[in-house]
N, C-alpha and C positions, 0 to 999 in steps of 0.2 A: 249187794251188787245191783246196779241199776238195770232196768229193763233194756236200755239201749246197749249196754255192755254184753248182756246175755244174748241179745239178738245178734250182735256182731260175732260173738264166739260160736254160736250155732251156725251162722252163715260161713264162717271160716272153716269150721270142722267139716261142714258139708262139702265145701269146695275141695278141701284136701282129700277127703275120701273119694270123691269123683276122680280127681287127678291121679291118685295112687292106683286106682283100679284099672287104669288104662296103660300102665307101664308094661314094658316087655320083660318077661321073666328071663332068668339066666338060661333056662332050658330052651326058650324061644331063640335067644341069641345064638345058640349052638346050631340051630337049623340053617342059619345063613353061612356057616363055616364052609368054605370051599366053593361058594356060589359067587362068581365074579361078574356075572351079567355080561359076559363077553368083553369086559373092559369098558362098556358103554352105559353103565348104570350102577345103581346101588341096591343091594338086597335089603328088603324090608319084610317083616312078618305081617301078613294080612290074613285074618281069619285063622291064625295059628299055623299058617303054611308060609314058607319062603317064596317070595315073588320079586321080580326085578322092577325097579322104578327107573325107567330108561331116561337118558339124557336127551336133550333136544336133537331132533334129526333121527332118532331111533325109536323103535316100538318093541313091545314085548313079543317074543316068539310064542305064539298061542299054543304050540305043541307042548311046551314044558313050563312056560312062565319063568324060566330060569336063565334065559338068554335075551340079549337085546340085538335086534337086527336093524339094518338101515331101513328107514321109512321109504316107501315108494320103490323099493328094489334097487336104489342107487347104492353101490358099494363104497362110494367115496364121499360120504356126507358128514364126516367127522367135523363137528363145529367146536370142539373143545379147545 
């Protein structure tokens, strides 16, 4: 096998191992079960814990991280 082929195989295997190590496990996916982010965001696993990634016009409720509240206190800012 040529050195160039070996280089590309090593490079590809390194890339795949980095990509696979960042995947969400089945256990982590269960952590978002029941978290609806008040209907204004998507639950994501960050640091092994569920947190909301809020839609435009909403921010994370810092008390729990599991709800999205209107930014600036305006209760009618739904831009969806």
